[in-house]
C-alpha positions as CSV (number, residue, x, y, z in Angstrom):
1,M,-66.6,-0.1,186.0
2,R,-64.0,1.8,186.9
3,A,-62.8,2.5,189.9
4,F,-61.8,5.9,189.6
5,L,-65.2,7.0,188.2
6,K,-66.9,5.0,191.1
7,S,-64.9,7.1,193.5
8,T,-66.6,10.6,192.7
9,F,-70.2,8.5,194.3
10,L,-67.9,7.2,197.0
11,S,-69.0,8.2,200.3
12,I,-68.6,5.7,203.5
13,I,-66.4,3.0,203.8
14,A,-66.7,0.9,205.8
15,L,-66.1,-3.4,206.5
16,F,-68.8,-4.8,208.1
17,I,-68.2,-8.2,209.8
18,F,-70.8,-11.1,208.5
19,I,-72.7,-12.3,211.2
20,P,-74.9,-15.7,209.8
21,S,-78.6,-15.3,210.7
22,A,-79.8,-17.9,213.2
23,L,-83.3,-18.8,211.8
24,A,-84.0,-21.4,210.4
25,D,-85.0,-22.8,207.1
26,N,-89.0,-23.3,205.9
27,A,-90.0,-26.3,207.8
28,V,-91.2,-29.5,205.1
29,T,-93.3,-32.4,206.4
30,R,-93.5,-35.5,204.2
31,I,-96.9,-37.8,204.8
32,D,-96.1,-41.4,202.4
33,G,-95.6,-44.7,202.7
34,S,-94.6,-47.6,201.1
35,T,-97.6,-47.9,198.5
36,R,-100.7,-45.3,198.0
37,Y,-103.1,-47.3,200.0
38,A,-99.9,-46.9,203.3
39,T,-99.7,-42.9,202.5
40,A,-103.6,-42.8,202.5
41,V,-103.5,-44.8,205.4
42,N,-100.5,-42.3,207.0
43,V,-102.6,-38.9,206.1
44,A,-105.6,-40.2,207.9
45,K,-103.5,-41.1,211.1
46,K,-102.8,-37.6,211.1
47,G,-106.0,-36.0,211.3
48,W,-108.0,-38.8,213.0
49,S,-106.5,-41.1,215.8
50,S,-109.8,-43.3,215.6
51,A,-112.4,-42.8,213.1
52,Q,-115.8,-45.3,213.6
53,T,-116.6,-44.6,209.9
54,V,-114.2,-44.1,206.9
55,V,-114.9,-43.6,202.8
56,L,-113.4,-46.1,201.3
57,I,-112.5,-45.4,197.2
58,G,-111.3,-47.5,194.6
59,N,-108.1,-48.1,193.3
60,S,-109.1,-46.3,189.5
61,I,-109.6,-43.0,190.8
62,N,-111.5,-40.6,189.3
63,T,-113.8,-37.4,189.4
64,D,-116.4,-38.4,191.2
65,V,-114.4,-39.5,194.2
66,L,-113.7,-35.9,194.8
67,S,-117.1,-35.6,195.7
68,A,-117.1,-37.5,198.6
69,I,-114.7,-34.8,200.5
70,P,-117.5,-32.5,201.6
71,Y,-119.7,-35.9,202.3
72,A,-116.4,-37.2,204.8
73,Y,-115.9,-33.9,206.2
74,Q,-119.4,-33.6,207.5
75,I,-119.4,-37.1,208.8
76,N,-116.0,-37.0,210.2
77,A,-114.2,-39.4,207.7
78,P,-111.0,-40.1,206.4
79,V,-110.7,-41.2,202.8
80,L,-108.8,-44.4,202.2
81,S,-108.5,-46.7,198.5
82,T,-108.5,-50.4,198.3
83,D,-107.8,-52.4,195.4
84,K,-111.3,-53.4,192.9
85,D,-111.0,-57.3,194.4
86,K,-109.0,-57.7,197.8
87,L,-108.8,-55.2,200.4
88,S,-105.5,-54.0,200.9
89,A,-103.1,-54.8,203.3
90,E,-102.7,-51.5,204.4
91,T,-106.0,-50.6,204.5
92,K,-107.0,-53.5,206.3
93,S,-104.7,-52.5,208.9
94,G,-105.1,-48.9,208.8
95,L,-109.4,-49.5,209.6
96,Q,-107.9,-52.0,212.2
97,S,-105.8,-49.4,213.9
98,L,-108.7,-46.5,213.4
99,K,-111.0,-48.9,215.2
100,T,-113.6,-48.7,212.3
101,K,-116.9,-49.8,212.3
102,K,-118.6,-48.2,209.1
103,V,-117.3,-48.3,205.7
104,V,-118.9,-46.1,203.1
105,I,-117.9,-47.2,199.5
106,I,-117.8,-44.5,196.7
107,G,-118.6,-46.0,193.2
108,G,-120.1,-49.4,191.9
109,V,-118.5,-52.7,192.1
110,K,-116.7,-52.1,188.5
111,I,-114.5,-49.8,191.0
112,V,-114.8,-51.7,194.2
113,S,-115.6,-55.0,194.1
114,N,-118.7,-57.2,196.1
115,S,-115.4,-59.5,197.5
116,V,-114.2,-56.3,199.0
117,V,-117.7,-56.1,200.7
118,S,-117.4,-59.4,202.0
119,Q,-113.8,-59.2,203.7
120,L,-115.0,-56.0,205.6
121,K,-117.7,-57.6,206.8
122,A,-115.9,-60.5,207.9
123,L,-114.1,-57.5,210.2
124,G,-117.1,-56.5,211.3
125,I,-117.4,-53.4,209.9
126,S,-120.8,-52.3,208.1
127,V,-120.7,-51.5,204.8
128,T,-123.0,-49.2,202.3
129,R,-122.3,-48.0,198.7
130,L,-123.3,-45.3,197.1
131,S,-122.9,-45.2,193.5
132,G,-124.5,-44.2,190.2
133,N,-124.5,-45.9,186.7
134,T,-122.1,-43.1,185.5
135,K,-120.0,-40.8,188.0
136,Y,-122.6,-37.8,187.2
137,D,-125.0,-40.0,188.6
138,T,-122.4,-40.7,191.6
139,A,-121.4,-37.5,192.1
140,V,-125.4,-36.5,192.8
141,E,-125.8,-40.0,195.5
142,V,-122.8,-38.8,197.1
143,A,-124.9,-35.1,197.4
144,K,-127.7,-36.4,198.8
145,K,-126.3,-37.3,201.8
146,M,-125.2,-34.4,202.8
147,K,-126.8,-32.0,204.7
148,A,-128.9,-29.0,202.2
149,S,-126.8,-26.3,200.7
150,S,-128.0,-23.7,198.8
151,T,-124.7,-23.7,196.5
152,G,-122.7,-26.3,194.5
153,I,-119.6,-26.5,193.2
154,I,-119.4,-27.6,190.3
155,A,-116.3,-29.1,188.1
156,N,-115.1,-31.7,185.4
157,G,-111.5,-31.7,185.4
158,F,-109.8,-33.7,188.7
159,V,-107.5,-31.9,189.8
160,D,-109.6,-28.5,189.6
161,A,-112.1,-31.0,192.0
162,V,-109.1,-31.9,194.3
163,A,-108.5,-28.1,194.7
164,I,-112.0,-26.8,195.5
165,A,-112.4,-29.9,197.8
166,P,-111.1,-28.4,201.0
167,Y,-113.2,-25.1,200.6
168,A,-116.5,-27.3,199.7
169,A,-116.0,-29.1,202.5
170,K,-115.4,-26.3,204.7
171,M,-118.6,-24.8,203.5
172,G,-120.6,-27.5,203.1
173,Y,-121.3,-27.3,199.5
174,P,-121.5,-30.7,197.3
175,I,-119.2,-31.1,194.3
176,L,-121.4,-32.1,191.4
177,L,-119.8,-33.2,187.7
178,T,-120.5,-32.2,184.3
179,D,-118.8,-32.3,181.1
180,N,-116.9,-30.0,178.7
181,K,-119.7,-29.0,176.5
182,N,-123.0,-29.3,178.2
183,L,-125.2,-29.5,181.4
184,Q,-125.1,-32.9,182.0
185,S,-129.5,-33.7,183.1
186,V,-128.8,-35.6,186.3
187,T,-126.4,-33.0,187.5
188,A,-129.3,-29.9,186.1
189,N,-132.3,-32.5,188.0
190,Y,-130.6,-32.5,191.1
191,L,-129.7,-28.5,191.5
192,K,-133.5,-27.9,190.3
193,S,-134.3,-30.3,193.0
194,K,-132.7,-29.2,195.8
195,G,-133.2,-25.8,195.2
196,I,-129.8,-24.7,194.5
197,K,-129.7,-20.8,194.2
198,K,-126.0,-20.5,193.3
199,T,-123.0,-22.3,191.8
200,I,-119.3,-22.1,191.7
201,V,-117.4,-23.2,188.8
202,V,-114.4,-24.7,188.7
203,G,-112.0,-24.4,185.8
204,G,-112.1,-22.5,182.4
205,E,-114.3,-22.8,179.3
206,L,-112.4,-25.2,177.5
207,V,-113.2,-27.8,181.1
208,I,-116.3,-26.5,181.5
209,S,-118.2,-24.7,178.3
210,K,-119.9,-21.5,177.9
211,T,-123.1,-23.2,177.3
212,A,-123.4,-25.5,180.4
213,F,-122.0,-22.4,182.4
214,A,-125.2,-20.6,181.3
215,K,-127.8,-23.0,182.1
216,L,-126.7,-22.8,185.8
217,P,-128.1,-21.0,188.5
218,S,-125.9,-17.5,189.2
219,P,-122.7,-19.1,188.6
220,T,-119.6,-18.1,188.9
221,R,-116.2,-19.0,187.8
222,V,-113.0,-19.4,188.8
223,G,-109.9,-20.7,187.0
224,G,-106.7,-20.4,185.8
225,A,-104.7,-20.4,182.6
226,T,-102.7,-23.6,184.0
227,R,-104.1,-26.2,186.7
228,Y,-101.6,-25.5,189.2
229,D,-103.1,-21.8,188.8
230,T,-106.3,-22.8,188.6
231,A,-105.7,-24.1,192.6
232,V,-104.1,-20.7,193.9
233,N,-106.9,-18.8,192.2
234,I,-109.3,-21.1,194.5
235,V,-106.7,-20.4,197.1
236,K,-107.0,-16.8,196.7
237,K,-110.6,-16.1,196.0
238,F,-111.7,-18.0,199.0
239,N,-109.0,-17.3,201.4
240,I,-108.1,-20.4,202.2
241,D,-105.5,-20.7,205.7
242,T,-102.4,-20.9,203.9
243,S,-100.3,-21.2,207.0
244,N,-99.3,-24.7,206.8
245,S,-100.4,-25.8,203.6
246,Y,-100.7,-29.1,201.7
247,L,-99.1,-30.0,198.3
248,S,-99.7,-32.5,196.5
249,N,-98.0,-34.0,192.7
250,V,-100.6,-33.0,190.6
251,N,-100.3,-36.2,188.5
252,A,-100.6,-38.6,192.1
253,K,-104.2,-38.6,192.1
254,P,-104.3,-41.3,195.0
255,D,-101.8,-39.3,197.2
256,A,-104.1,-36.2,196.2
257,V,-107.0,-37.3,197.5
258,S,-105.7,-38.7,200.7
259,G,-104.1,-34.7,201.1
260,T,-107.5,-32.9,200.2
261,S,-109.3,-35.3,203.1
262,L,-106.7,-34.5,205.7
263,A,-106.3,-30.4,204.0
264,A,-110.4,-30.4,204.4
265,K,-110.6,-31.5,208.2
266,Q,-107.9,-29.3,209.1
267,G,-109.3,-26.7,207.0
268,K,-106.3,-25.4,205.1
269,A,-104.7,-24.9,201.8
270,L,-103.6,-27.8,199.3
271,F,-102.3,-26.9,195.8
272,F,-99.3,-28.5,193.4
273,V,-95.8,-29.2,192.8
274,D,-94.5,-31.4,189.9
275,K,-92.7,-34.5,190.5
276,N,-89.4,-32.3,190.5
277,N,-90.0,-28.5,190.7
278,V,-92.3,-26.6,192.3
279,P,-94.0,-24.6,189.4
280,A,-94.3,-20.9,189.1
281,A,-98.2,-20.6,190.3
282,S,-97.3,-22.0,193.2
283,R,-93.7,-20.1,194.0
284,K,-95.6,-17.0,193.4
285,L,-98.7,-18.1,196.2
286,I,-95.9,-18.8,198.6
287,G,-94.2,-15.6,198.1
288,E,-97.8,-13.6,198.6
289,K,-98.6,-15.5,201.6
290,K,-95.2,-15.8,203.0
291,I,-95.9,-19.8,203.6
292,K,-93.4,-21.5,205.8
293,Q,-94.5,-24.4,206.7
294,F,-95.9,-27.1,204.2
295,Q,-96.4,-30.4,204.5
296,V,-95.7,-32.5,201.2
297,I,-98.0,-35.8,200.5
298,G,-96.7,-39.2,198.4
299,G,-93.1,-40.5,198.6
300,T,-89.7,-39.5,197.0
301,N,-91.7,-41.5,193.8
302,V,-94.2,-38.8,193.2
303,V,-92.4,-36.1,195.2
304,T,-88.8,-35.5,194.4
305,A,-86.1,-34.8,197.2
306,N,-85.6,-31.6,194.8
307,V,-88.7,-30.3,195.4
308,I,-88.4,-30.6,199.2
309,S,-85.3,-28.9,199.2
310,Q,-87.3,-26.0,197.1
311,L,-89.9,-25.7,198.9
312,K,-87.0,-25.4,202.7
313,N,-84.8,-22.6,200.6
314,P,-86.4,-19.2,202.1
315,V,-86.2,-17.8,198.7
316,V,-88.9,-20.5,197.1
317,G,-91.7,-17.5,195.8
318,K,-89.3,-14.5,196.2
319,K,-89.0,-12.5,193.4
320,V,-85.6,-11.8,192.8
321,F,-84.5,-9.0,189.8
322,I,-81.2,-9.6,188.6
323,D,-79.2,-6.6,186.4
324,P,-76.3,-7.6,184.3
325,G,-74.3,-4.0,184.2
326,H,-73.5,-2.5,180.5
327,G,-74.0,-4.4,177.4
328,A,-74.1,-3.2,173.7
329,H,-72.1,-0.2,172.9
330,D,-71.5,0.0,176.5
331,S,-68.6,-2.5,177.1
332,G,-68.0,-1.3,180.5
333,A,-64.3,-2.1,181.9
334,V,-62.1,-4.5,179.4
335,G,-58.7,-6.0,180.8
336,Y,-56.9,-9.1,179.6
337,G,-58.9,-10.6,176.7
338,L,-62.5,-10.2,178.9
339,Y,-65.1,-7.2,178.5
340,E,-67.0,-6.8,181.3
341,K,-70.9,-6.5,179.4
342,N,-69.8,-10.3,178.6
343,L,-68.7,-11.0,182.0
344,N,-71.7,-9.2,183.8
345,L,-74.0,-11.7,181.3
346,D,-72.5,-14.9,182.0
347,V,-72.3,-14.2,185.5
348,A,-76.1,-13.5,185.8
349,K,-77.4,-16.1,183.6
350,R,-75.6,-18.5,186.0
351,L,-77.5,-17.1,189.1
352,N,-80.6,-16.9,187.0
353,T,-80.4,-20.9,186.6
354,K,-79.0,-21.3,190.4
355,L,-82.0,-19.1,191.8
356,N,-84.6,-20.6,189.8
357,N,-83.6,-24.3,190.7
358,A,-83.5,-23.2,194.6
359,G,-87.2,-22.1,193.7
360,A,-86.9,-18.3,193.5
361,L,-88.6,-16.1,190.4
362,V,-86.0,-14.5,188.7
363,T,-86.3,-11.4,186.0
364,M,-83.3,-10.3,184.5
365,S,-83.0,-6.2,183.3
366,R,-81.2,-8.4,180.2
367,T,-80.5,-11.6,178.4
368,S,-78.0,-10.9,175.5
369,D,-76.4,-8.0,174.8
370,T,-78.1,-5.3,174.7
371,F,-78.4,-1.9,176.5
372,D,-80.5,-0.4,178.8
373,S,-80.2,3.0,180.2
374,L,-79.9,3.3,184.5
375,Q,-83.4,4.7,184.6
376,T,-84.5,1.8,182.7
377,R,-82.9,-1.0,184.6
378,V,-84.5,1.0,187.7
379,S,-87.9,0.5,186.2
380,K,-88.1,-2.9,184.9
381,G,-87.0,-3.7,188.6
382,A,-89.8,-1.8,189.8
383,N,-92.3,-3.4,187.8
384,A,-91.2,-7.1,188.2
385,K,-92.0,-5.8,192.2
386,A,-88.7,-7.7,192.9
387,D,-88.4,-8.5,196.3
388,I,-84.5,-7.8,195.5
389,F,-82.3,-6.2,193.4
390,I,-78.9,-7.4,192.3
391,S,-76.6,-5.9,189.4
392,V,-73.5,-7.4,188.6
393,H,-70.4,-5.8,187.8
394,A,-67.0,-6.2,187.2
395,N,-64.3,-4.0,188.3
396,S,-61.4,-2.1,186.5
397,N,-58.3,0.0,188.1
398,D,-54.9,1.6,186.1
399,N,-52.9,0.2,189.2
400,S,-52.9,-3.8,187.7
401,S,-52.1,-4.6,191.3
402,A,-55.7,-3.6,192.7
403,N,-57.8,-6.9,192.7
404,G,-60.8,-8.2,194.8
405,T,-64.5,-8.8,195.7
406,E,-66.5,-5.9,197.5
407,T,-70.5,-5.4,197.6
408,Y,-71.9,-1.6,197.2
409,Y,-75.3,-0.6,198.8
410,D,-76.7,2.8,199.0
411,K,-79.1,4.3,201.8
412,T,-81.9,6.0,200.0
413,Y,-84.5,3.6,200.6
414,A,-84.4,0.0,202.2
415,A,-80.9,0.7,203.7
416,A,-80.9,-2.0,206.8
417,N,-81.9,-4.4,204.3
418,S,-79.7,-4.0,201.6
419,L,-77.0,-3.7,204.1
420,K,-78.2,-7.3,205.2
421,L,-78.4,-8.1,201.5
422,A,-74.7,-6.8,201.1
423,Q,-73.6,-8.6,204.1
424,N,-74.9,-12.2,203.0
425,I,-73.6,-12.1,199.9
426,Q,-70.3,-10.8,200.2
427,P,-68.5,-13.4,202.4
428,K,-70.3,-16.2,200.0
429,M,-68.8,-14.6,196.7
430,V,-65.3,-14.4,198.1
431,S,-65.6,-17.7,199.5
432,A,-66.3,-19.4,195.7
433,L,-63.6,-17.2,194.7
434,G,-60.8,-16.7,196.7
435,T,-59.8,-13.3,195.8
436,R,-59.2,-10.8,198.6
437,D,-62.4,-9.4,200.6
438,R,-63.0,-5.8,199.6
439,G,-65.6,-5.7,201.9
440,V,-69.6,-3.7,202.4
441,K,-69.0,-0.6,201.3
442,T,-71.6,2.1,200.5
443,A,-71.7,4.4,197.0
444,G,-74.5,6.4,195.0
445,F,-74.5,4.2,191.9
446,Y,-77.7,5.0,190.0
447,V,-79.6,1.5,190.1
448,I,-79.1,1.2,194.1
449,K,-79.8,4.4,194.9
450,Y,-82.7,5.2,193.2
451,S,-84.1,1.2,193.3
452,K,-86.5,1.2,196.2
453,M,-86.3,-2.3,197.3
454,P,-83.2,-3.7,199.0
455,S,-80.2,-3.4,196.3
456,V,-76.6,-4.0,196.0
457,L,-74.1,-3.6,193.5
458,L,-71.5,-6.7,193.2
459,E,-68.1,-6.0,191.9
460,T,-67.0,-9.4,191.1
461,G,-63.7,-8.9,190.5
462,F,-61.0,-6.6,188.7
463,V,-61.0,-7.5,184.7
464,S,-57.4,-5.1,185.2
465,S,-56.2,-7.5,187.6
466,P,-53.7,-10.7,186.0
467,V,-54.9,-12.5,189.1
468,D,-59.0,-11.9,189.4
469,S,-58.9,-12.0,185.4
470,N,-57.5,-15.4,185.5
471,I,-60.2,-16.6,187.9
472,L,-63.3,-14.5,186.1
473,K,-62.0,-16.6,182.6
474,S,-62.8,-19.8,184.5
475,A,-66.3,-21.3,183.9
476,T,-65.9,-23.2,186.9
477,Y,-64.9,-20.2,189.0
478,K,-67.7,-18.8,187.2
479,D,-70.3,-21.2,188.6
480,R,-68.8,-21.2,191.9
481,L,-69.2,-17.4,191.8
482,A,-73.1,-17.9,190.6
483,S,-73.4,-20.2,193.5
484,G,-72.0,-18.3,196.1
485,I,-74.6,-15.3,194.8
486,S,-77.7,-17.9,195.6
487,S,-76.5,-18.7,198.4
488,G,-76.2,-15.1,200.1
489,V,-79.3,-14.5,198.6
490,S,-81.4,-17.4,200.1
491,G,-79.0,-16.6,203.6
492,Y,-80.5,-12.8,203.3
493,F,-84.0,-14.3,202.9
494,R,-83.7,-16.8,206.6
């Protein structure tokens, strides 16, 4: 934009001293161990200083072991795991540390052999086994040991059973299993014999079919487009406490089971991440519930440091709307071979990448050389339900000596937070580019005047300046600029 056009909107010019926030990033604790067995023991120790009874599962983790979580909750027992034919050293040490007197094994001898039973008995530990010919039978055998309930959970997929287990445990509901086509007879018989009047089906129709659903007593379904969505929808539907949420890699079955056991004991939500990233569904839940504390289950081989960084970043789950100014027939300012519309889009795309990598949920008004009216840009930001609105521009002036970087906000809506956003971003841009600091100013530019969320308009530099234009042509500096803006956004949310 040209400076002489902006002057008609300029109201009060004020420079503000940037004061860094003293608030902290999100709190993330990792619970892990050198092996899956050690992780399970360390998780157990977070919930139990001692455990007279422990539920033991094999290392070939299947869906039926999740049926043990509500049962383990009722008998106040952590869940540990072992090798099939030998009691794992870490598990043995854990049992001794927890002063365990009784172990309940879930599954048959193909899952946990009688050799392990003998080793447990040699430690002075009594052993009970709950198992059946199939996983469906095993789930029923576990359910029989629970207190009577008029409601049952019906699951098929492992991840769905993990997601529902903390809620099932809290409510005293057994987790029963079926396949994706029909209702298993052993499950149907149990429901009838126990007089269960209501069922909660976990997963979509590809996981549990309409046919199976129709045969259940008073069924309701909770599912989602993906397994991440299903876990999130469970948390939201049943209003599970998210104040200190548990997170597990969706593909790390042993860690997921361990985390579920502890989440159940503490009445907390458990949902999922990937190895290297927090998926969109989980980000949305974090943003909606304003979650600030996380317990991550598993070592760096299943949940990398990048995930920890995303969770710690206060921007995780926040909705950011980026508006690259101008576009198509509206080139904006032109100078020294630079077209503002192209520069704005380039910087905005880089910022999009940086914020996405940081854990934000980003929407852009345009991603190519297209044009939207000012009204449309504001509407898009509102429709995205954005937490903040950032409009990216470059400056111009008839006097080529004019140079520097500045940030504008408007006082019509969210004035205090718009100012805070501007004060966080402005010094980061100046530091990234090494340009003259022209400060934070107020102006009634349409997109920031009529956007009701905290909003800023960034003037990254002057394309009419031989100094600024050289900087803005550099891919390195544009990348640094995007990093600086992203850092400023994180600072705003602290």
